[in-house]
N, C-alpha and C positions, 0 to 999 in steps of 0.2 A: 446439492446446493453449495456445500462446502468446497467441493472441487471447482465449481464455477467461480466462486468468490476468490479462491486462491489464484486461478488462472487470470481473473480480472486484475488482481493485485500485481501479478507478474507483468501483465501487459502495461499497466500504468507505470511501473518502474522502468520498463524498457522504453516507453515513450519519453519519460523524463531524461533517461540517459542519452537517447538520440537527440533530444532537443539541446542538451548541454553540449554534446559533441558538435552538432551543427553550428551552434553559436560560437563555440570556442575556436573551431577550425575556420569559420568564415565561409564555408562552402555554400551555405544557403543564406538567403536574405531573411533572417529571422529576428524578430524584435525581442529585446530583453524581457519585456513584460510577458510575452508568450512563454518564454523559458521559465520565468518565475512562477507563472500560473501553473504550468505543467509540474514544476517541482513541488509547489504547495499542494496540488491535487494528489501527488504521490505520497507526500507526508501525511495528509489527512487520511488517505486510504490505509497507510501503514498503521497509524494510530488507531483507526477503527478495528483493524485486524487484531491488534494487540489487545484491545479492550474485549473483543469477542473471545479471544483465547483465554484471557483472564477470567471471564465469566464462566466459560466452559470448565476450566480447571477448578474454579470455586465450587461449581455445581457438582463436579465429580468428587471433590473432597468431601462435600456435604453428604453425598450418597455413601461414601466409605464410612463416615462417622455414624450413620444410622445403624442402630443395634437391632438385630433381628430377634 
């Protein structure tokens, strides 16, 4: 599941990068709102991944602190 989530994040970032390139180069007729939506989707996905990582690290640290 984690591998799939990471691959999805990479895909989202690649889509955002391509949308920015297409808009800035003028090669494709792409609307600025579509570019902004793609960038925002990428940002939200990144924020979610960071929060999941933080929760994982927090849980791992909690396990380390448990005394046996």
